[in-house]
PDBQT receptor file of N, H, CA, C and O in Angstrom, charges set to zero:
ATOM      1  N   MET A   1      97.269  49.337 146.861  1.00  0.00    +0.000 N 
ATOM      2  CA  MET A   1      95.583  49.011 146.033  1.00  0.00    +0.000 C 
ATOM      3  C   MET A   1      94.576  49.798 147.186  1.00  0.00    +0.000 C 
ATOM      4  O   MET A   1      94.505  49.487 148.375  1.00  0.00    +0.000 OA
ATOM      5  N   LEU A   2      93.931  50.739 146.608  1.00  0.00    +0.000 N 
ATOM      6  H   LEU A   2      93.988  50.991 145.642  1.00  0.00    +0.000 HD
ATOM      7  CA  LEU A   2      93.011  51.406 147.940  1.00  0.00    +0.000 C 
ATOM      8  C   LEU A   2      91.677  50.731 147.294  1.00  0.00    +0.000 C 
ATOM      9  O   LEU A   2      91.480  50.092 146.261  1.00  0.00    +0.000 OA
ATOM     10  N   ILE A   3      90.898  51.137 148.312  1.00  0.00    +0.000 N 
ATOM     11  H   ILE A   3      91.058  51.656 149.152  1.00  0.00    +0.000 HD
ATOM     12  CA  ILE A   3      89.165  50.381 148.122  1.00  0.00    +0.000 C 
ATOM     13  C   ILE A   3      88.225  51.555 148.160  1.00  0.00    +0.000 C 
ATOM     14  O   ILE A   3      88.563  52.504 148.867  1.00  0.00    +0.000 OA
ATOM     15  N   GLY A   4      87.113  51.620 147.509  1.00  0.00    +0.000 N 
ATOM     16  H   GLY A   4      86.838  50.848 146.935  1.00  0.00    +0.000 HD
ATOM     17  CA  GLY A   4      86.154  52.657 147.220  1.00  0.00    +0.000 C 
ATOM     18  C   GLY A   4      84.975  51.978 146.927  1.00  0.00    +0.000 C 
ATOM     19  O   GLY A   4      84.786  50.764 147.010  1.00  0.00    +0.000 OA
ATOM     20  N   THR A   5      83.921  53.151 146.454  1.00  0.00    +0.000 N 
ATOM     21  H   THR A   5      84.076  54.136 146.386  1.00  0.00    +0.000 HD
ATOM     22  CA  THR A   5      82.413  52.491 146.051  1.00  0.00    +0.000 C 
ATOM     23  C   THR A   5      82.328  53.786 144.996  1.00  0.00    +0.000 C 
ATOM     24  O   THR A   5      82.630  54.955 145.240  1.00  0.00    +0.000 OA
ATOM     25  N   ILE A   6      81.789  53.177 143.664  1.00  0.00    +0.000 N 
ATOM     26  H   ILE A   6      81.543  52.228 143.467  1.00  0.00    +0.000 HD
ATOM     27  CA  ILE A   6      81.659  54.328 142.969  1.00  0.00    +0.000 C 
ATOM     28  C   ILE A   6      80.243  54.981 142.997  1.00  0.00    +0.000 C 
ATOM     29  O   ILE A   6      79.137  54.519 142.717  1.00  0.00    +0.000 OA
ATOM     30  N   LEU A   7      80.634  56.167 143.415  1.00  0.00    +0.000 N 
ATOM     31  H   LEU A   7      81.532  56.542 143.643  1.00  0.00    +0.000 HD
ATOM     32  CA  LEU A   7      79.579  57.222 143.937  1.00  0.00    +0.000 C 
ATOM     33  C   LEU A   7      78.526  57.616 142.628  1.00  0.00    +0.000 C 
ATOM     34  O   LEU A   7      77.299  57.541 142.681  1.00  0.00    +0.000 OA
ATOM     35  N   GLN A   8      79.282  58.022 141.528  1.00  0.00    +0.000 N 
ATOM     36  H   GLN A   8      80.279  58.083 141.485  1.00  0.00    +0.000 HD
ATOM     37  CA  GLN A   8      78.486  58.221 140.264  1.00  0.00    +0.000 C 
ATOM     38  C   GLN A   8      78.993  58.029 138.978  1.00  0.00    +0.000 C 
ATOM     39  O   GLN A   8      80.218  58.135 139.044  1.00  0.00    +0.000 OA
ATOM     40  N   TYR A   9      78.680  57.832 138.010  1.00  0.00    +0.000 N 
ATOM     41  H   TYR A   9      77.685  57.746 137.956  1.00  0.00    +0.000 HD
ATOM     42  CA  TYR A   9      79.195  57.514 136.839  1.00  0.00    +0.000 C 
ATOM     43  C   TYR A   9      78.302  57.976 135.427  1.00  0.00    +0.000 C 
ATOM     44  O   TYR A   9      77.198  57.488 135.185  1.00  0.00    +0.000 OA
ATOM     45  N   SER A  10      78.938  58.947 134.585  1.00  0.00    +0.000 N 
ATOM     46  H   SER A  10      79.835  59.343 134.781  1.00  0.00    +0.000 HD
ATOM     47  CA  SER A  10      77.929  59.544 133.786  1.00  0.00    +0.000 C 
ATOM     48  C   SER A  10      78.413  58.899 132.253  1.00  0.00    +0.000 C 
ATOM     49  O   SER A  10      79.438  59.183 131.633  1.00  0.00    +0.000 OA
ATOM     50  N   ASP A  11      77.396  58.002 131.890  1.00  0.00    +0.000 N 
ATOM     51  H   ASP A  11      76.564  57.771 132.394  1.00  0.00    +0.000 HD
ATOM     52  CA  ASP A  11      77.913  57.098 130.707  1.00  0.00    +0.000 C 
ATOM     53  C   ASP A  11      78.168  57.976 129.481  1.00  0.00    +0.000 C 
ATOM     54  O   ASP A  11      78.998  57.657 128.630  1.00  0.00    +0.000 OA
ATOM     55  N   SER A  12      77.371  59.182 129.409  1.00  0.00    +0.000 N 
ATOM     56  H   SER A  12      76.696  59.441 130.101  1.00  0.00    +0.000 HD
ATOM     57  CA  SER A  12      77.316  60.127 128.060  1.00  0.00    +0.000 C 
ATOM     58  C   SER A  12      78.613  60.635 128.024  1.00  0.00    +0.000 C 
ATOM     59  O   SER A  12      79.171  60.769 126.935  1.00  0.00    +0.000 OA
ATOM     60  N   ARG A  13      79.403  61.065 129.503  1.00  0.00    +0.000 N 
ATOM     61  H   ARG A  13      78.950  60.957 130.388  1.00  0.00    +0.000 HD
ATOM     62  CA  ARG A  13      80.471  61.844 129.694  1.00  0.00    +0.000 C 
ATOM     63  C   ARG A  13      81.721  60.688 129.768  1.00  0.00    +0.000 C 
ATOM     64  O   ARG A  13      82.878  60.928 129.424  1.00  0.00    +0.000 OA
ATOM     65  N   GLY A  14      81.353  59.700 130.163  1.00  0.00    +0.000 N 
ATOM     66  H   GLY A  14      80.413  59.506 130.442  1.00  0.00    +0.000 HD
ATOM     67  CA  GLY A  14      82.660  58.884 130.369  1.00  0.00    +0.000 C 
ATOM     68  C   GLY A  14      83.579  58.798 131.644  1.00  0.00    +0.000 C 
ATOM     69  O   GLY A  14      84.647  58.198 131.767  1.00  0.00    +0.000 OA
ATOM     70  N   PHE A  15      82.819  59.624 132.645  1.00  0.00    +0.000 N 
ATOM     71  H   PHE A  15      81.951  60.110 132.545  1.00  0.00    +0.000 HD
ATOM     72  CA  PHE A  15      83.522  59.705 133.965  1.00  0.00    +0.000 C 
ATOM     73  C   PHE A  15      82.858  59.313 134.987  1.00  0.00    +0.000 C 
ATOM     74  O   PHE A  15      81.789  58.722 134.837  1.00  0.00    +0.000 OA
ATOM     75  N   GLY A  16      83.364  59.569 136.177  1.00  0.00    +0.000 N 
ATOM     76  H   GLY A  16      84.233  60.050 136.299  1.00  0.00    +0.000 HD
ATOM     77  CA  GLY A  16      82.573  59.380 137.404  1.00  0.00    +0.000 C 
ATOM     78  C   GLY A  16      83.497  59.873 138.659  1.00  0.00    +0.000 C 
ATOM     79  O   GLY A  16      84.615  60.379 138.566  1.00  0.00    +0.000 OA
ATOM     80  N   PHE A  17      82.725  59.592 139.915  1.00  0.00    +0.000 N 
ATOM     81  H   PHE A  17      81.817  59.181 139.990  1.00  0.00    +0.000 HD
ATOM     82  CA  PHE A  17      83.625  59.704 141.003  1.00  0.00    +0.000 C 
ATOM     83  C   PHE A  17      83.636  58.330 142.096  1.00  0.00    +0.000 C 
ATOM     84  O   PHE A  17      82.680  57.590 142.327  1.00  0.00    +0.000 OA
ATOM     85  N   ILE A  18      84.731  58.266 142.555  1.00  0.00    +0.000 N 
ATOM     86  H   ILE A  18      85.508  58.868 142.368  1.00  0.00    +0.000 HD
ATOM     87  CA  ILE A  18      84.913  57.071 143.628  1.00  0.00    +0.000 C 
ATOM     88  C   ILE A  18      84.726  57.594 144.768  1.00  0.00    +0.000 C 
ATOM     89  O   ILE A  18      84.962  58.789 144.591  1.00  0.00    +0.000 OA
ATOM     90  N   ALA A  19      84.431  57.426 145.889  1.00  0.00    +0.000 N 
ATOM     91  H   ALA A  19      84.238  56.455 146.033  1.00  0.00    +0.000 HD
ATOM     92  CA  ALA A  19      84.641  57.455 147.461  1.00  0.00    +0.000 C 
ATOM     93  C   ALA A  19      85.405  56.219 147.893  1.00  0.00    +0.000 C 
ATOM     94  O   ALA A  19      85.217  55.014 147.727  1.00  0.00    +0.000 OA
ATOM     95  N   GLU A  20      86.430  57.015 148.571  1.00  0.00    +0.000 N 
ATOM     96  H   GLU A  20      86.583  57.994 148.706  1.00  0.00    +0.000 HD
ATOM     97  CA  GLU A  20      87.605  56.305 149.165  1.00  0.00    +0.000 C 
ATOM     98  C   GLU A  20      86.958  55.525 150.559  1.00  0.00    +0.000 C 
ATOM     99  O   GLU A  20      86.398  56.136 151.470  1.00  0.00    +0.000 OA
ATOM    100  N   GLN A  21      87.131  54.269 150.523  1.00  0.00    +0.000 N 
ATOM    101  H   GLN A  21      87.586  53.772 149.783  1.00  0.00    +0.000 HD
ATOM    102  CA  GLN A  21      86.812  53.885 152.114  1.00  0.00    +0.000 C 
ATOM    103  C   GLN A  21      87.690  54.017 152.898  1.00  0.00    +0.000 C 
ATOM    104  O   GLN A  21      88.866  53.718 152.691  1.00  0.00    +0.000 OA
ATOM    105  N   GLY A  22      86.999  54.726 154.425  1.00  0.00    +0.000 N 
ATOM    106  H   GLY A  22      86.043  54.969 154.593  1.00  0.00    +0.000 HD
ATOM    107  CA  GLY A  22      87.444  54.928 155.307  1.00  0.00    +0.000 C 
ATOM    108  C   GLY A  22      87.910  56.536 155.487  1.00  0.00    +0.000 C 
ATOM    109  O   GLY A  22      88.498  56.965 156.480  1.00  0.00    +0.000 OA
ATOM    110  N   THR A  23      87.548  57.280 154.392  1.00  0.00    +0.000 N 
ATOM    111  H   THR A  23      87.070  56.931 153.585  1.00  0.00    +0.000 HD
ATOM    112  CA  THR A  23      87.944  58.522 154.254  1.00  0.00    +0.000 C 
ATOM    113  C   THR A  23      86.793  59.578 153.993  1.00  0.00    +0.000 C 
ATOM    114  O   THR A  23      85.637  59.237 154.242  1.00  0.00    +0.000 OA
ATOM    115  N   THR A  24      87.009  60.614 153.591  1.00  0.00    +0.000 N 
ATOM    116  H   THR A  24      87.948  60.891 153.389  1.00  0.00    +0.000 HD
ATOM    117  CA  THR A  24      85.823  61.474 152.894  1.00  0.00    +0.000 C 
ATOM    118  C   THR A  24      86.190  61.929 151.667  1.00  0.00    +0.000 C 
ATOM    119  O   THR A  24      85.532  62.754 151.032  1.00  0.00    +0.000 OA
ATOM    120  N   ARG A  25      87.367  61.358 151.241  1.00  0.00    +0.000 N 
ATOM    121  H   ARG A  25      87.902  60.688 151.757  1.00  0.00    +0.000 HD
ATOM    122  CA  ARG A  25      87.904  61.821 149.780  1.00  0.00    +0.000 C 
ATOM    123  C   ARG A  25      87.185  61.213 148.678  1.00  0.00    +0.000 C 
ATOM    124  O   ARG A  25      86.862  60.026 148.725  1.00  0.00    +0.000 OA
ATOM    125  N   GLN A  26      86.904  61.985 147.650  1.00  0.00    +0.000 N 
ATOM    126  H   GLN A  26      87.167  62.950 147.612  1.00  0.00    +0.000 HD
ATOM    127  CA  GLN A  26      86.515  61.301 146.384  1.00  0.00    +0.000 C 
ATOM    128  C   GLN A  26      87.532  61.702 145.252  1.00  0.00    +0.000 C 
ATOM    129  O   GLN A  26      88.156  62.753 145.101  1.00  0.00    +0.000 OA
ATOM    130  N   HIS A  27      87.508  60.356 144.376  1.00  0.00    +0.000 N 
ATOM    131  H   HIS A  27      87.001  59.503 144.498  1.00  0.00    +0.000 HD
ATOM    132  CA  HIS A  27      88.468  60.506 143.342  1.00  0.00    +0.000 C 
ATOM    133  C   HIS A  27      87.644  60.701 142.025  1.00  0.00    +0.000 C 
ATOM    134  O   HIS A  27      86.623  60.034 141.859  1.00  0.00    +0.000 OA
ATOM    135  N   PHE A  28      88.035  61.537 141.151  1.00  0.00    +0.000 N 
ATOM    136  H   PHE A  28      88.865  62.079 141.285  1.00  0.00    +0.000 HD
ATOM    137  CA  PHE A  28      87.721  61.306 139.713  1.00  0.00    +0.000 C 
ATOM    138  C   PHE A  28      88.224  60.207 139.042  1.00  0.00    +0.000 C 
ATOM    139  O   PHE A  28      89.371  59.781 139.178  1.00  0.00    +0.000 OA
ATOM    140  N   PHE A  29      87.305  59.709 138.260  1.00  0.00    +0.000 N 
ATOM    141  H   PHE A  29      86.373  60.055 138.149  1.00  0.00    +0.000 HD
ATOM    142  CA  PHE A  29      88.298  58.525 137.271  1.00  0.00    +0.000 C 
ATOM    143  C   PHE A  29      87.616  58.503 135.847  1.00  0.00    +0.000 C 
ATOM    144  O   PHE A  29      86.452  58.900 135.903  1.00  0.00    +0.000 OA
ATOM    145  N   HIS A  30      87.913  58.251 134.967  1.00  0.00    +0.000 N 
ATOM    146  H   HIS A  30      88.858  57.929 134.921  1.00  0.00    +0.000 HD
ATOM    147  CA  HIS A  30      87.569  58.020 133.418  1.00  0.00    +0.000 C 
ATOM    148  C   HIS A  30      87.336  56.555 133.007  1.00  0.00    +0.000 C 
ATOM    149  O   HIS A  30      88.163  55.716 133.364  1.00  0.00    +0.000 OA
ATOM    150  N   VAL A  31      86.390  56.235 132.364  1.00  0.00    +0.000 N 
ATOM    151  H   VAL A  31      85.718  56.916 132.073  1.00  0.00    +0.000 HD
ATOM    152  CA  VAL A  31      86.183  55.031 132.054  1.00  0.00    +0.000 C 
ATOM    153  C   VAL A  31      87.233  53.983 131.501  1.00  0.00    +0.000 C 
ATOM    154  O   VAL A  31      87.361  52.772 131.684  1.00  0.00    +0.000 OA
ATOM    155  N   SER A  32      87.971  54.960 130.715  1.00  0.00    +0.000 N 
ATOM    156  H   SER A  32      87.867  55.943 130.567  1.00  0.00    +0.000 HD
ATOM    157  CA  SER A  32      89.316  54.363 130.264  1.00  0.00    +0.000 C 
ATOM    158  C   SER A  32      90.247  53.658 131.078  1.00  0.00    +0.000 C 
ATOM    159  O   SER A  32      91.087  52.846 130.693  1.00  0.00    +0.000 OA
ATOM    160  N   SER A  33      90.003  54.076 132.338  1.00  0.00    +0.000 N 
ATOM    161  H   SER A  33      89.320  54.736 132.652  1.00  0.00    +0.000 HD
ATOM    162  CA  SER A  33      90.864  53.237 133.740  1.00  0.00    +0.000 C 
ATOM    163  C   SER A  33      90.213  52.093 134.123  1.00  0.00    +0.000 C 
ATOM    164  O   SER A  33      90.876  51.373 134.869  1.00  0.00    +0.000 OA
ATOM    165  N   CYS A  34      89.168  51.728 133.852  1.00  0.00    +0.000 N 
ATOM    166  H   CYS A  34      88.629  52.313 133.246  1.00  0.00    +0.000 HD
ATOM    167  CA  CYS A  34      88.232  50.685 134.264  1.00  0.00    +0.000 C 
ATOM    168  C   CYS A  34      88.198  49.515 133.380  1.00  0.00    +0.000 C 
ATOM    169  O   CYS A  34      88.050  49.656 132.167  1.00  0.00    +0.000 OA
ATOM    170  N   ASP A  35      88.333  48.331 133.951  1.00  0.00    +0.000 N 
ATOM    171  H   ASP A  35      88.453  48.216 134.937  1.00  0.00    +0.000 HD
ATOM    172  CA  ASP A  35      88.173  46.938 133.059  1.00  0.00    +0.000 C 
ATOM    173  C   ASP A  35      86.778  46.192 132.858  1.00  0.00    +0.000 C 
ATOM    174  O   ASP A  35      86.629  45.039 132.453  1.00  0.00    +0.000 OA
ATOM    175  N   PHE A  36      85.715  47.170 133.256  1.00  0.00    +0.000 N 
ATOM    176  H   PHE A  36      85.836  48.107 133.584  1.00  0.00    +0.000 HD
ATOM    177  CA  PHE A  36      84.550  46.778 133.421  1.00  0.00    +0.000 C 
ATOM    178  C   PHE A  36      83.426  47.965 133.123  1.00  0.00    +0.000 C 
ATOM    179  O   PHE A  36      83.893  49.025 132.708  1.00  0.00    +0.000 OA
ATOM    180  N   PHE A  37      82.315  47.901 133.258  1.00  0.00    +0.000 N 
ATOM    181  H   PHE A  37      81.936  47.040 133.596  1.00  0.00    +0.000 HD
ATOM    182  CA  PHE A  37      81.171  48.778 132.771  1.00  0.00    +0.000 C 
ATOM    183  C   PHE A  37      81.193  49.556 134.365  1.00  0.00    +0.000 C 
ATOM    184  O   PHE A  37      81.177  48.733 135.280  1.00  0.00    +0.000 OA
ATOM    185  N   PRO A  38      81.217  50.572 134.669  1.00  0.00    +0.000 N 
ATOM    186  CA  PRO A  38      81.036  51.171 136.037  1.00  0.00    +0.000 C 
ATOM    187  C   PRO A  38      79.625  51.556 136.471  1.00  0.00    +0.000 C 
ATOM    188  O   PRO A  38      79.057  52.447 135.840  1.00  0.00    +0.000 OA
ATOM    189  N   VAL A  39      79.160  51.106 137.245  1.00  0.00    +0.000 N 
ATOM    190  H   VAL A  39      79.621  50.382 137.758  1.00  0.00    +0.000 HD
ATOM    191  CA  VAL A  39      77.915  51.558 137.948  1.00  0.00    +0.000 C 
ATOM    192  C   VAL A  39      77.912  52.087 139.486  1.00  0.00    +0.000 C 
ATOM    193  O   VAL A  39      78.647  51.701 140.395  1.00  0.00    +0.000 OA
ATOM    194  N   ALA A  40      77.070  52.898 139.526  1.00  0.00    +0.000 N 
ATOM    195  H   ALA A  40      76.473  53.212 138.788  1.00  0.00    +0.000 HD
ATOM    196  CA  ALA A  40      77.087  53.564 140.883  1.00  0.00    +0.000 C 
ATOM    197  C   ALA A  40      76.854  52.399 142.096  1.00  0.00    +0.000 C 
ATOM    198  O   ALA A  40      76.028  51.489 142.011  1.00  0.00    +0.000 OA
ATOM    199  N   GLY A  41      77.709  52.615 143.175  1.00  0.00    +0.000 N 
ATOM    200  H   GLY A  41      78.380  53.354 143.244  1.00  0.00    +0.000 HD
ATOM    201  CA  GLY A  41      77.511  51.612 144.030  1.00  0.00    +0.000 C 
ATOM    202  C   GLY A  41      78.418  50.370 144.143  1.00  0.00    +0.000 C 
ATOM    203  O   GLY A  41      78.440  49.661 145.149  1.00  0.00    +0.000 OA
ATOM    204  N   GLN A  42      78.963  50.213 143.338  1.00  0.00    +0.000 N 
ATOM    205  H   GLN A  42      78.945  50.788 142.521  1.00  0.00    +0.000 HD
ATOM    206  CA  GLN A  42      79.822  49.203 142.835  1.00  0.00    +0.000 C 
ATOM    207  C   GLN A  42      81.223  49.210 143.510  1.00  0.00    +0.000 C 
ATOM    208  O   GLN A  42      82.028  50.073 143.162  1.00  0.00    +0.000 OA
ATOM    209  N   PRO A  43      81.545  48.327 144.423  1.00  0.00    +0.000 N 
ATOM    210  CA  PRO A  43      82.849  48.463 145.435  1.00  0.00    +0.000 C 
ATOM    211  C   PRO A  43      84.147  48.185 144.177  1.00  0.00    +0.000 C 
ATOM    212  O   PRO A  43      83.990  47.332 143.303  1.00  0.00    +0.000 OA
ATOM    213  N   VAL A  44      85.116  48.850 144.247  1.00  0.00    +0.000 N 
ATOM    214  H   VAL A  44      85.243  49.542 144.957  1.00  0.00    +0.000 HD
ATOM    215  CA  VAL A  44      86.227  48.902 143.602  1.00  0.00    +0.000 C 
ATOM    216  C   VAL A  44      87.419  48.992 144.440  1.00  0.00    +0.000 C 
ATOM    217  O   VAL A  44      87.506  49.375 145.607  1.00  0.00    +0.000 OA
ATOM    218  N   HIS A  45      88.549  48.466 143.441  1.00  0.00    +0.000 N 
ATOM    219  H   HIS A  45      88.478  48.154 142.493  1.00  0.00    +0.000 HD
ATOM    220  CA  HIS A  45      89.928  48.464 143.964  1.00  0.00    +0.000 C 
ATOM    221  C   HIS A  45      90.659  49.525 143.096  1.00  0.00    +0.000 C 
ATOM    222  O   HIS A  45      90.467  49.546 141.880  1.00  0.00    +0.000 OA
ATOM    223  N   PHE A  46      91.431  50.337 143.657  1.00  0.00    +0.000 N 
ATOM    224  H   PHE A  46      91.588  50.319 144.645  1.00  0.00    +0.000 HD
ATOM    225  CA  PHE A  46      91.903  51.340 142.526  1.00  0.00    +0.000 C 
ATOM    226  C   PHE A  46      93.272  52.259 143.162  1.00  0.00    +0.000 C 
ATOM    227  O   PHE A  46      93.536  52.573 144.323  1.00  0.00    +0.000 OA
ATOM    228  N   GLU A  47      94.024  52.542 141.819  1.00  0.00    +0.000 N 
ATOM    229  H   GLU A  47      93.810  52.288 140.876  1.00  0.00    +0.000 HD
ATOM    230  CA  GLU A  47      95.122  53.340 142.546  1.00  0.00    +0.000 C 
ATOM    231  C   GLU A  47      95.118  54.916 142.205  1.00  0.00    +0.000 C 
ATOM    232  O   GLU A  47      94.257  55.312 141.420  1.00  0.00    +0.000 OA
ATOM    233  N   LEU A  48      95.983  55.784 142.722  1.00  0.00    +0.000 N 
ATOM    234  H   LEU A  48      96.682  55.462 143.361  1.00  0.00    +0.000 HD
ATOM    235  CA  LEU A  48      95.980  57.091 142.319  1.00  0.00    +0.000 C 
ATOM    236  C   LEU A  48      97.130  57.387 141.380  1.00  0.00    +0.000 C 
ATOM    237  O   LEU A  48      98.260  56.915 141.510  1.00  0.00    +0.000 OA
ATOM    238  N   GLY A  49      96.709  58.275 140.349  1.00  0.00    +0.000 N 
ATOM    239  H   GLY A  49      95.791  58.659 140.243  1.00  0.00    +0.000 HD
ATOM    240  CA  GLY A  49      97.761  58.358 139.500  1.00  0.00    +0.000 C 
ATOM    241  C   GLY A  49      97.501  59.930 138.973  1.00  0.00    +0.000 C 
ATOM    242  O   GLY A  49      96.700  60.725 139.465  1.00  0.00    +0.000 OA
ATOM    243  N   GLN A  50      98.499  60.184 137.706  1.00  0.00    +0.000 N 
ATOM    244  H   GLN A  50      99.149  59.538 137.306  1.00  0.00    +0.000 HD
ATOM    245  CA  GLN A  50      98.228  61.263 136.741  1.00  0.00    +0.000 C 
ATOM    246  C   GLN A  50      97.461  61.053 135.738  1.00  0.00    +0.000 C 
ATOM    247  O   GLN A  50      97.779  60.348 134.781  1.00  0.00    +0.000 OA
ATOM    248  N   GLY A  51      96.018  61.845 135.908  1.00  0.00    +0.000 N 
ATOM    249  H   GLY A  51      95.760  62.418 136.686  1.00  0.00    +0.000 HD
ATOM    250  CA  GLY A  51      95.241  61.778 134.788  1.00  0.00    +0.000 C 
ATOM    251  C   GLY A  51      95.463  63.188 133.999  1.00  0.00    +0.000 C 
ATOM    252  O   GLY A  51      96.308  64.049 134.245  1.00  0.00    +0.000 OA
ATOM    253  N   ARG A  52      94.491  63.180 133.008  1.00  0.00    +0.000 N 
ATOM    254  H   ARG A  52      93.804  62.481 132.808  1.00  0.00    +0.000 HD
ATOM    255  CA  ARG A  52      94.986  64.618 132.120  1.00  0.00    +0.000 C 
ATOM    256  C   ARG A  52      94.898  65.968 132.985  1.00  0.00    +0.000 C 
ATOM    257  O   ARG A  52      95.802  66.794 132.863  1.00  0.00    +0.000 OA
ATOM    258  N   LYS A  53      93.872  66.195 133.818  1.00  0.00    +0.000 N 
ATOM    259  H   LYS A  53      93.138  65.524 133.917  1.00  0.00    +0.000 HD
ATOM    260  CA  LYS A  53      93.752  66.921 134.632  1.00  0.00    +0.000 C 
ATOM    261  C   LYS A  53      94.221  67.273 136.145  1.00  0.00    +0.000 C 
ATOM    262  O   LYS A  53      93.772  68.203 136.815  1.00  0.00    +0.000 OA
ATOM    263  N   GLY A  54      95.236  66.323 136.558  1.00  0.00    +0.000 N 
ATOM    264  H   GLY A  54      95.601  65.567 136.014  1.00  0.00    +0.000 HD
ATOM    265  CA  GLY A  54      95.531  66.109 137.801  1.00  0.00    +0.000 C 
ATOM    266  C   GLY A  54      95.474  64.396 138.285  1.00  0.00    +0.000 C 
ATOM    267  O   GLY A  54      95.413  63.396 137.570  1.00  0.00    +0.000 OA
ATOM    268  N   ILE A  55      95.516  64.513 139.670  1.00  0.00    +0.000 N 
ATOM    269  H   ILE A  55      95.565  65.325 140.251  1.00  0.00    +0.000 HD
ATOM    270  CA  ILE A  55      95.606  63.251 140.212  1.00  0.00    +0.000 C 
ATOM    271  C   ILE A  55      94.201  62.726 139.865  1.00  0.00    +0.000 C 
ATOM    272  O   ILE A  55      93.283  63.534 139.724  1.00  0.00    +0.000 OA
ATOM    273  N   ALA A  56      93.993  61.370 139.720  1.00  0.00    +0.000 N 
ATOM    274  H   ALA A  56      94.738  60.713 139.835  1.00  0.00    +0.000 HD
ATOM    275  CA  ALA A  56      92.496  60.731 139.479  1.00  0.00    +0.000 C 
ATOM    276  C   ALA A  56      93.029  59.230 139.800  1.00  0.00    +0.000 C 
ATOM    277  O   ALA A  56      94.186  58.823 139.911  1.00  0.00    +0.000 OA
ATOM    278  N   ALA A  57      91.771  58.537 139.913  1.00  0.00    +0.000 N 
ATOM    279  H   ALA A  57      90.832  58.868 139.822  1.00  0.00    +0.000 HD
ATOM    280  CA  ALA A  57      91.882  57.027 140.373  1.00  0.00    +0.000 C 
ATOM    281  C   ALA A  57      91.794  56.533 138.991  1.00  0.00    +0.000 C 
ATOM    282  O   ALA A  57      91.082  56.881 138.048  1.00  0.00    +0.000 OA
ATOM    283  N   VAL A  58      93.065  55.272 139.166  1.00  0.00    +0.000 N 
ATOM    284  H   VAL A  58      93.642  54.990 139.931  1.00  0.00    +0.000 HD
ATOM    285  CA  VAL A  58      93.505  54.820 137.774  1.00  0.00    +0.000 C 
ATOM    286  C   VAL A  58      93.571  53.324 138.072  1.00  0.00    +0.000 C 
ATOM    287  O   VAL A  58      93.690  52.941 139.236  1.00  0.00    +0.000 OA
ATOM    288  N   ASN A  59      93.490  52.385 136.952  1.00  0.00    +0.000 N 
ATOM    289  H   ASN A  59      93.394  52.696 136.006  1.00  0.00    +0.000 HD
ATOM    290  CA  ASN A  59      93.648  50.884 137.588  1.00  0.00    +0.000 C 
ATOM    291  C   ASN A  59      92.484  50.516 138.077  1.00  0.00    +0.000 C 
ATOM    292  O   ASN A  59      92.608  49.506 138.770  1.00  0.00    +0.000 OA
ATOM    293  N   VAL A  60      91.185  50.989 137.995  1.00  0.00    +0.000 N 
ATOM    294  H   VAL A  60      91.085  51.810 137.432  1.00  0.00    +0.000 HD
ATOM    295  CA  VAL A  60      90.099  50.753 138.506  1.00  0.00    +0.000 C 
ATOM    296  C   VAL A  60      89.539  49.293 138.280  1.00  0.00    +0.000 C 
ATOM    297  O   VAL A  60      89.394  48.941 137.109  1.00  0.00    +0.000 OA
ATOM    298  N   ARG A  61      89.218  48.428 139.272  1.00  0.00    +0.000 N 
ATOM    299  H   ARG A  61      89.336  48.714 140.222  1.00  0.00    +0.000 HD
ATOM    300  CA  ARG A  61      89.286  47.293 138.973  1.00  0.00    +0.000 C 
ATOM    301  C   ARG A  61      87.951  46.713 140.257  1.00  0.00    +0.000 C 
ATOM    302  O   ARG A  61      87.863  47.178 141.394  1.00  0.00    +0.000 OA
ATOM    303  N   MET A  62      87.233  45.852 139.795  1.00  0.00    +0.000 N 
ATOM    304  H   MET A  62      87.305  45.475 138.872  1.00  0.00    +0.000 HD
ATOM    305  CA  MET A  62      85.983  45.595 140.545  1.00  0.00    +0.000 C 
ATOM    306  C   MET A  62      86.502  44.730 141.673  1.00  0.00    +0.000 C 
ATOM    307  O   MET A  62      87.437  43.935 141.585  1.00  0.00    +0.000 OA
ATOM    308  N   ALA A  63      85.705  45.012 142.843  1.00  0.00    +0.000 N 
ATOM    309  H   ALA A  63      84.945  45.658 142.915  1.00  0.00    +0.000 HD
ATOM    310  CA  ALA A  63      86.314  44.277 144.292  1.00  0.00    +0.000 C 
ATOM    311  C   ALA A  63      84.938  43.227 144.271  1.00  0.00    +0.000 C 
ATOM    312  O   ALA A  63      83.872  43.286 143.659  1.00  0.00    +0.000 OA
ATOM    313  N   ALA A  64      85.489  42.280 145.211  1.00  0.00    +0.000 N 
ATOM    314  H   ALA A  64      86.356  42.231 145.708  1.00  0.00    +0.000 HD
ATOM    315  CA  ALA A  64      84.365  41.324 145.402  1.00  0.00    +0.000 C 
ATOM    316  C   ALA A  64      83.351  41.842 145.848  1.00  0.00    +0.000 C 
ATOM    317  O   ALA A  64      83.272  42.685 146.741  1.00  0.00    +0.000 OA
ATOM    318  N   GLY A  65      82.040  41.072 144.889  1.00  0.00    +0.000 N 
ATOM    319  H   GLY A  65      82.104  40.387 144.163  1.00  0.00    +0.000 HD
ATOM    320  CA  GLY A  65      80.653  41.502 145.242  1.00  0.00    +0.000 C 
ATOM    321  C   GLY A  65      80.172  42.541 143.946  1.00  0.00    +0.000 C 
ATOM    322  O   GLY A  65      79.048  43.029 143.826  1.00  0.00    +0.000 OA
ATOM    323  N   GLY A  66      81.334  42.739 143.018  1.00  0.00    +0.000 N 
ATOM    324  H   GLY A  66      82.247  42.342 143.116  1.00  0.00    +0.000 HD
ATOM    325  CA  GLY A  66      80.762  43.973 142.001  1.00  0.00    +0.000 C 
ATOM    326  C   GLY A  66      80.265  42.954 140.848  1.00  0.00    +0.000 C 
ATOM    327  O   GLY A  66      80.590  41.767 140.831  1.00  0.00    +0.000 OA
ATOM    328  N   VAL A  67      79.551  43.485 140.022  1.00  0.00    +0.000 N 
ATOM    329  H   VAL A  67      79.287  44.449 140.036  1.00  0.00    +0.000 HD
ATOM    330  CA  VAL A  67      78.469  42.856 139.076  1.00  0.00    +0.000 C 
ATOM    331  C   VAL A  67      79.398  43.500 137.695  1.00  0.00    +0.000 C 
ATOM    332  O   VAL A  67      79.786  44.666 137.626  1.00  0.00    +0.000 OA
ATOM    333  N   LYS A  68      79.588  42.646 136.858  1.00  0.00    +0.000 N 
ATOM    334  H   LYS A  68      79.273  41.699 136.914  1.00  0.00    +0.000 HD
ATOM    335  CA  LYS A  68      80.088  43.119 135.569  1.00  0.00    +0.000 C 
ATOM    336  C   LYS A  68      79.107  43.389 134.570  1.00  0.00    +0.000 C 
ATOM    337  O   LYS A  68      79.453  43.791 133.458  1.00  0.00    +0.000 OA
TER     338      LYS A  68
């Protein structure tokens, strides 16, 4: 599992981006990969996997300190 923070999330579009901790990488994610309602600034755990258009964050879970 990787650790990161939600940079941005568009409720109307259902997707956003996660900043991976300790790197400059940002990963696309879709709300269907989350088990909570994403909010910018939220710490998360995630994996990388195949999305519809390439590599994306999948299995996105709230990390300690997150708010449901």
